[in-house]
N, C-alpha and C positions, 0 to 999 in steps of 0.2 A: 504494500500500500504506500503510495507516494505522498509527499506533503500536500496539504490543501492548497488549491489554486486561489481560493477566495478567502476573504477575512470574515465571512459569515457562513453559517450553515442553517439548515432547517431542522429544528428539533422534532421529536415525536409529538404528535397531536392526537390524543385519544387512541382508540384501537383502530379506527377506520380512516381518519382524515388524512393521515400520511402513509396509509397502507401500501400505496403504489407510487409515492412521491419519487423514489429513486428512478423508476421507469420513466418518469416525466422529466426530472431535472439532472440526474447523474450524467447523461450523455453530454450535457453542457458544462461538466466539470464541477457541479455543485453537490456538496455533501448533504445527505438527509437521513432521517432515522425512521425505521419501521417498528411498530409495536408488534411483538409476537405473543402477547398474552392470549389472544383469541385465535386458537388454531383452527376453529370451525369457520370463522370468517376468512382466515387465510386460505382455507381449502376452496371456498366459494370464489375468491378472487383469482386463485390459480386456475380454476376451471374457466372463468371468464376470459383470462388472457390466453389460455391455451386455445380456446375456440376462436378468439379474435385473430390470432396469428397462425391458425391452422396447424397447431402443434399437437403431438400425441398427449392424451390425458387419460389417466386411469384413477378413478376415485379411490381415496384412502378412507374407508368408512370409520365412523366413530368407534366401532367395535374392534378395529384392527389392533393387533398387538403392538404396543409402543406407538400407537397411531398418532398421538400428539407430536412426538418428536419427528416422525416420518412426514407428517403434513407440513411442518415448519421447514424441514430440510428441502422437501420437494418445491415449495413455493420460493424459498430463497435461491435455490438453483435456477429456477425459471427466471426470477428477477435478474440474476447475474447474466444469464444468456441473453435476455431481451436488452439489457443495458449495453452489453458488449456489442451486440448486433447493431443497435441504433448508433452507438458511438462510432463504430467503424464506418457506418454509412456517412456520418457527418465528416469523419476524417478523410474519406475518399472523395469528397466534393472538391471542386477546383477552387483555388485561390482567385482573387481579383473578380469575384462575382458576388452578387447579393444572394446569399444562401444561408443554410443553417451553420456552416462553418464560420462564416463572417459573424453571425450572431454569437457563436461560442466565444470568439475573440473580443467582440464588442462588449460583452458583459463582464469580462475580466476587470479587476480593479486597475485603475490607471497606473499605479506603481508596480504592477506585476511585471517581472522580467519577461514572462511569456508574451505579454501584451506589447512590451517594448520591442521584442524581437519581431512580432507581427507587424508593427508599424514600420520597422526597418525594412521588412520585406516589401511592404506596400510602396515604399519610397525608393526601392533599389532599382538600379539599372537592369536592363533585361538580361545582360550576361551574368548577373549575380543571382538572379531570382531562383534558378533551379537548385543551387547549393543551399541557399537560405531556406527554401521551401522544404527541402528534405530534412534539414535539422529541426525546423519548426514542427514538422509532422511527427517526428520522434518524441518531441517534448509534450505533445498533447496527451491528456489523460482524462478518464471519466471521473466523476465524483464518487465518493465512497458510499457504499450501500451498508449503512450502519443499522444495528438493531437494538431495541430496548427491552429489558426485562425489569419489571418492578420486583425487586428482591423479596419484598414481604408478601407478594401474591404467590404463595407457595403451598397451596393446599395439598395435604396428604390424601391420596386416593384409595379407594376400596376395589377389591375384585368383584366380579359379578355375584359371587356368593356372600359378599359383605365382609370379607377378610381384609385387613390392612395390607396394602402393597408396600414393597420396600421403598426406601427414601429416594432412590434414583427415578422413581415414577411419580414423584411429586410434581405439581404443575411447574414450579420454577426449574427444577432439575431437568424435566423433559424438554422444556423450552430451550434451556441451555444446550442440551444434547442435540436438539434439532439444529441450532445454529452452528455448534461445533462440527457437526457432520456435513455441513454444507460446503460448497466449493468457494464461498466468499473469502476474500482477503479484505477485511474491513475491521470495524470496531464494535465491541459489545458495550452498550451503555447500561450500567447497573444503577438503578435509582430506587427511591423510596425506602432507604434504610439499609442497615447492616444485617446480613443473613449468613452467619458462619457456615451453616450446612451447605448453602449454595456456593459460597466462596471456596470451601474445601473441595467441592466437586469440580471446580475449574481445573484443579491440578490433574484430573484424569485425562485431559485432552492436550496432546502435544502442540496443537496449533497456537496455544496461548504462551508457549515457550519459544526461545530462540532456536533456530536451526543451526547447522554447522557453519553457515555464513553469517550468523548473528542477526538474521531477520526474524521478525515475529509476524506470522500470517494473520492471526486474529488478536487485536489489541484490546486492552481494557480501558474503558472510560468510566470514572466514578462521578455521578452527580452528587454534589455535596452542598451542605448548607453553611458550613463554617470550617475554619482551618483545623481545629482540633479533630473533627470528624475525618477530614482528609488524611491527617497524620496517622490516626489510629487505624483506619482501614488500609492505608497504604503500607504500613508496617506489617499488618496481619498478612497481607498478600505477599509482601516481599520475603517473608520468612519461608514461603513456599516457592520462592523463585519467580513469582508472578509480578511483573512490572506494571504500574499504572501509566499508561500512555498519556492520559489527560485527566485533569480534575476540572469538572464542569460546574462552576458556581451558578446557583440560581437564586433569584430573589425569593425570600420565604413566602411572600404574599402576592407580589406584583408579577404574576406568571399565569400561564394557562393550566388547566387541569387541577390536580391535587396541590394544595398549598401547605407546605411544611414550615410553619412560622418559627422563627428563632425567638429567643428571650428578649425581643426588642432590639436585636442587633441589626442595624440597617445595612443595606448592600454596600454603600461606599466604605463603611467601617470594615467590613469583611474583606473587601478588595484591597484596602490599604494594608491589612494584616497579611494577606497572601503575598503582596508585593514585597513587604519587608522581610517575610520569613521564607521566601521561595527557596533560597539556598539551604535553609534548615530542612525543608521538606526533602530535598535531594540528598543532603548529607546524612540524614537519618535513615534513609531507605537504601541508598546505594550499597553500603557494606553488607546489608542483609541479603540482597540479591546476589552480590558477588560471592558471599560465603556459600550460598546454596549451590551455585554453579561449580565452585571450587570443590565442594564436598561431593557433589553428584556427577559432575561432568568435567573432564580434564580440558585444559587449554582455554579456559574462559578469558583470563586477563590478557593473554597473548594476542587474542583475536579482536576483541571489541570491549567496549565499556558501557555501563548503564547510562542512558541518555536522560537529560533533565526533562521532567514531564511538562507537557503543555498545560497552561492554565487558561481557561476560557470562561465566558460569562453569558448568561441569558436571563431574560425576564424584564419585559416592559420597555425595551429599547425601541425608540420610534423615529429618531432623526439621525442623519449622518453625523451631526455635531456630537450627539450623545455617544455614538459609536467611537468617534475619534477620541473622545475623552477616555473611554474604557481602554482603547488600544494604546494610547500614548501616555496618559497619566498613570495608568495602573499596569502597564506592560502586559495586557492581555494578549494572548496569541490569536484569538478569534472571538467572534460573538455569535449568539444564537438569536435568530429572528423567527418567532413562531406565529403568533396570532395574525399579523398582517398577511401572511401567506394563505390564510383561510379565504381571503378575497381574491386569490389568484388561481383560476381554474386550471392553468397550465401546471400548477405545482401540487395542488391538493384535491382531494375527492370529497366534495361537499354537495349535498343536494341543493337544488335551486331555492326551495322554500327556506331552508336554513341559511343559505348564503344571503338571501334578501333580508332575512331577520338580522343578520350581522351587519349588513351594509347600512341599515337604518338604526342600529342600536346606539343609544346615547349613554352618557355616564350612568344615569340612574337605572338603566336596564341591565347593567353588568353588576354582579354581586357575588359575594362569597357565601356559598350555600351549604346546607347540611345534607345534600342528596346522596353523598357517597356512603355505601355500606361499610367502607373501611373505617368510618368514624373520623375521617380527616376532612377539614374544610375543602370545598371544591369550587373553583371559579366557574361561574355559570352565567347564562343570559336568560332573561325572562321570556316566557311564552314559547318555549321549544315544543316540538311535537311530543316529546317524552313527557313534559310537564302536563300538557293538555290531556294526554292519554291517561296518565295517573289520576288526574282530577276527575275524569269521567268514571273511572273505576271506583273511586271513593264515593262518588254520588250514587253508584249502583250497589254500594255495600260490599264491594269486592276489592278492597285496597291492595296495593302491592302488585307484584308480578308473579307469573307462574314459575319463574326461575328456570329458563330453558338451558342455561349453560353451567351455572354453579361455580364460576371461578372465584367468587367472593364469599363463599360459604364459610363462616367462621364462628357463628354464635351457637352456643349450647345451653342457653338459659332455659329452654323448654324441651329440648330434644337431646337424645344421646349422640346422634350424629349431627355435625354442624349444619346449620341452615343460614340463609342470607337474610339480613335485616330488611332487605327490600322485597322479600318474598311475601306473598299473600299469607302463607302459613304463619310466618313470624308475626306479621303485623296484626292479624286477627287475634293471635294469642296474647300479644303485648297489650293491645287495646282493651281486651277483656280484663287483663290483670289491672290495668290503670282504672278501669271503671269500677272494679271491686275494691279499690284501695281506699284509705281513709283521708286522702288528700282533699283539699277544698276544690270546688269546681273550677276555679281559675287555674290552679296548678294542673289539674287533670287535663284541661284543654291545651295547656302549653306542652305537656308531655306527649299528648296524642299528636299534636302538630309536628313535633320532632320525629315521631315514629313514621308518620305519613309522608314526611319529606323525602325519605329514602327512595331512590329510584334505581331501576334496573340498568346500571351502566354497562354490565357485561354485554348485553344484547344491544341496547339503544345507541351506544357510542359507535357501533359499526354500521348502523342502518343507513346513515347518510351516504356512505360509500356504495352500499348495495342499491340504493335508489338512483344515485347519479349514474351508475354504470348500467342501469336497466335490469338488474338482477332481481330486484324486489319492488313491488308496488308501494307507493308512498302510503296508501291507505292501510297497509298491513305492516308498516315498519315505523314505529315511533322513533323520532330522531332526537338524540341528545348531542350536545356539543360543549366544549370546555374552553372557550376563549379567555384570554387574559383581558383585564380592563383596558389595555392599550388599544384594543380594536375599536373602541368608541370614537377614536380620533381619525379613523380611516373610514371613508364613506362611499366607496364605489367598488366596481369590479375592475381589476387591473391585469395587465399582461405581465408575464414573467419579466420581460425586459424593463417595463415601467417600474416594477418594484425594485429590481436590482439597481436601476439608475437612481431611484430614491435613496436606497441604502448607501450608495457611493457618492451622493450629493451631486449628481450629474444632470439634474433636472429640477424644475420647480418642485418644491416639497409637496408631498401628497397630504400632509397635515398642516393645519393652520398654525401660525406662529404663537397663538395663545395657548396651545396645548401645554399642560403643565409638564415640567421636566420629569423624567422617569424617577429621579430621587425624590421630588416633591410628591408625586403620586404614591410612592411606596410609604413615605412618612404618614400620609393621610390614612392609608389602609391600616397601618400598624396602630394608629391612635383609635381608629374604629374597632379594631380587633381587641385592643386593651379595654375599651369601653364594654365590649361583650363579655370579656373575662371577668370584669368587676361586677357586672350585672348578674353573672351566674355564680359568683364566688359565695362561700359560706362564712366569710369573714373570720376564719380561724387563723391563728398566728402564722402557721406555716404558709398558708395561702397568701396572707398579707405580705410576707417577706418576698414571695415570688413576684407579686404584683409590683412591689416597690423596686425590686431589681429590674423588672421589665421597664418601668418608668425611667429609672436612672440610665439604663442603656439607651433608651429612646432619646432622652434629653442630651446625652453625650453625642449621639449620632446627629441630632439636629444642630448642635454647635459645630460639629465638623462640616455638615452640609452648608452652614453659613460661611465657613472658610472657602468652600468650593464656589459658592455664589459670588464671593468677592474676588475670585481669580479671573484671569482672562478666559472668556468663553470661546467655544468653537462655533463655527457657523451653524445656525439652526438650533442652538441650545437656548432654552428659555430659563436663564439663571435667575431672572427676576422672580419667577414663580416660586423658587426655593425660598427666597427672602420672605415673601408674603405668606407662604404656607407655614414656615417656622413660627413667625409672629402669631399667626392665628392658632396654631396647634399648641404652642406653649401656654397660651391663655386658656385653651380648652382643657389641657392637662391639669392645670391648677384647679379649674372648676370641677372636673371629674373627681379628683382626689379629695377636694374639700367636702363634696357631697358624700363620698365613700366613708370618710372619717366621721362625719356627722352621723 
C-alpha cells in the first residue's frame, strides 16, 4: 500500500452509506472506508455489483459454515477487482484530452509532487512528452480500500442447537477473519473501544506483520479519543509485534455516527497533546516491536526499522482554512471529511429521500440522540424514514423492531440469551416493568420515552444503500442515517470534483462565511452535553466530582481556543465565532452550575 495521494480521506459512514465508496472514488486515488459489521448487507451489495458487471456470483447463505467471514472476504475481493479494473481503465486513457485521467490529476492537491509532474508534462515539448508520460503513468495509484470494525460489536454466537460457539466465530473475530483472508492491501480501522480478545486475534494473521522485505500488507489504524488511549492500545499491540500505522483522532461529539464524549477535553487540546508527545508515542512503542521481531524472527534490525505512525484527525471539518490549521499547526498527516460527502452521489450511496432531508437540514434538525442500542449517544437528523416507521409502530402498540439481524444483541435483563434494546420483545417487557413500578407518572413517561427511542440501526442504516441501488423498495426499507452536525452548513447536491475543490480551497466555498468554526461548534455541543449530564445526575459526591472535572476541562479548553482565535487565521476560518461562543458559553456554564449547586 503506497502513501496517500490526498490530504483527506472519506471515513466510514454507517453500515451502508460508504459500503461501495471505494468502487466510486478509489480509482481516482482517494482513500475511503467500508463498514463490514453487516455481512448480510455486504452479500446483497456483492450480488448487485456482480450482476451489474456480468461477473460470476454464487450466494453464500446465512446458514453457511463460517458464512460471515466468507461473505466479507468475497465482497472485499470483488471491490478490489472492480477498483483495479476501473483504475487501469483510467490509467490507459490518453494524456492531453478531457477525460477521467485528466480528472484524476485535477483533483490532486496543488502541492502534490504527482500533480507537479503532471503539469510539467502538460507544458513539455513534444520530444519530452513520451518519457515524462511513462514515468507519470508508473506513479499513478488507486486509493486505499480500507475497512472498519467496531471493536465492541463482538457478539458471541450460538450453534443451531443453542450451544456457544468458540471465540473465533464471534461477530468481531469473523469480520476480522473475512478481511484478513481477502486479497486487499489496505488498512483495518478499529474503532469504538479496546477489545483485547479481538486485538489478540490479529496476531493469527501474517498479513498484519512485516514480510521478508519489511512490508506490511494489511495495516492497523486505531480510532482514538485521546493520547492516553492511543498509548495504551499501541503498546498492547506492539508487544505482539503489531505496529499501528495510524492513530485517527476524532472529535468526541462533533462527528457522525456514535459519539464517544471525552471528560470535557476539546479537540484542539487533544491535538496539541498529540503534537507535543508524538515522539513519546514512537519511542514507547518502537522497542516493543523490535524486541518481538528480534525474539521471533532473525534479521529485523539489519533490514528495516519501525516507522513513526501517522496521526490524522476527523470530525466537523468544513473549510479549507480549518483543514490547513489541522495540517500545519498540529502537524496532522491527513484529515477525514465524512458528512459533506453524504451530499455527493459520486462518493456515497444514499437514497434520494434521505439525501433531500440532509440537503434541507438546519442546525436545529441535527441532534445527539438516544437511538443506539449500544447505549452510546448517536448523531442523528430528525424525521428519517426509520424514525417515522418506529413512531407508526408505537401508535399501533407494537414498539421496536423484529430484530432481523441481531448484531447489537447484548441485554439480558429479561432473557437468558441476549436481546437488543431496540427489539419489540425488549421494549414491551421494559415498558411493562416501568408501568408496574412505583415511580411517579412523570418519571414513568421519561423512562418509557428513552426505551422507545431505541431504533433498529443494524437493519435501517443499510437500507438507504439498498434503495438507491434499486435492490429494495423504499416503502419496505426504513432508512436511518448518522450525519454529523456539520452537514447543516452544506445545502445542495455536489459533484465529487466540486467537493474536492472545496476541500482544497480551489473554488468559492460551499459554506457561508458565518458558519461557526469547527472548534466553536464542538464547544457548544460539549456544554449541551454537560447540561444533560447535570440534569440526569443524582447529585452524589462522586458524580459531582466528575461533573466538576468535566467543567474544568471545558473551561481550560475554551481558554486555549481563545488563544487560537487570537492567532493569524487561515482563509475561510471563522475565528470570530470562537470568541463569541466562548463568551456566551462561559456565562452559561456559570448559570448551569449555580442552579446545580442551589
